[in-house]
C-alpha positions as CSV (number, residue, x, y, z in Angstrom):
1,M,-16.9,-11.5,-70.9
2,L,-19.4,-13.6,-68.0
3,F,-22.2,-11.6,-68.8
4,Q,-21.9,-11.7,-72.6
5,R,-22.5,-16.1,-72.4
6,M,-25.0,-16.1,-69.6
7,N,-29.1,-16.2,-69.8
8,S,-30.3,-13.4,-68.6
9,N,-33.4,-14.9,-67.0
10,G,-30.4,-17.5,-65.1
11,T,-28.0,-18.1,-63.5
12,E,-23.7,-19.1,-63.5
13,E,-21.6,-19.4,-60.7
14,A,-17.9,-18.9,-61.4
15,D,-15.0,-18.5,-59.4
16,E,-17.2,-18.8,-55.7
17,K,-19.1,-16.0,-56.6
18,I,-22.9,-15.9,-58.2
19,Y,-23.7,-14.2,-61.0
20,G,-27.1,-13.4,-62.6
21,R,-30.4,-11.2,-62.1
22,G,-31.1,-10.5,-58.9
23,T,-28.2,-12.4,-57.0
24,S,-27.5,-8.9,-55.3
25,D,-30.6,-6.0,-55.7
26,M,-31.5,-4.6,-52.5
27,K,-30.7,-7.7,-50.5
28,S,-29.0,-5.7,-48.0
29,G,-31.4,-2.8,-47.6
30,L,-33.9,-4.9,-46.9
31,V,-31.8,-6.7,-44.2
32,A,-30.8,-3.7,-42.8
33,C,-34.5,-2.5,-42.9
34,A,-35.5,-5.0,-41.4
35,L,-32.1,-4.9,-38.5
36,A,-33.3,-1.7,-38.6
37,M,-36.9,-2.4,-36.9
38,V,-35.8,-5.3,-34.8
39,S,-33.4,-2.6,-33.1
40,L,-36.6,-0.2,-32.7
41,N,-39.0,-2.5,-31.2
42,E,-36.4,-3.6,-28.5
43,E,-36.2,0.1,-27.1
44,G,-39.6,-0.3,-27.5
45,L,-40.4,2.7,-30.0
46,P,-42.8,3.8,-31.6
47,K,-44.8,4.3,-29.1
48,K,-47.9,5.2,-30.9
49,E,-47.9,2.9,-34.3
50,E,-47.0,0.1,-36.2
51,I,-44.3,0.0,-38.1
52,I,-44.6,-2.0,-41.2
53,L,-42.1,-3.3,-44.3
54,F,-43.4,-4.8,-47.3
55,A,-41.2,-5.8,-49.2
56,T,-41.5,-7.6,-53.2
57,V,-40.1,-9.7,-55.5
58,G,-40.7,-9.6,-59.1
59,E,-38.8,-6.1,-59.8
60,E,-37.6,-7.3,-63.8
61,A,-40.4,-9.6,-64.1
62,G,-43.4,-7.5,-64.7
63,A,-43.6,-6.0,-60.9
64,V,-46.1,-9.3,-60.0
65,G,-44.9,-8.5,-56.3
66,A,-45.6,-5.1,-57.0
67,R,-49.1,-5.6,-58.6
68,R,-49.8,-8.0,-55.6
69,L,-50.7,-4.7,-53.3
70,T,-53.1,-2.7,-54.9
């Protein structure tokens, strides 16, 4: 099995797919949030407040990105 021989910090390509830590994560959810924000902006929303999208990196390696927000 591919995952049994992989370095946990590396990536490997096999059968036109990329395997490794962080290759799927929340990328689709992040894009969905960003597109929702674009859509709201195009509609002129919100009327009173800003919407800010925070995204961090390094969740598998000590939450490096989240620590910089605090």
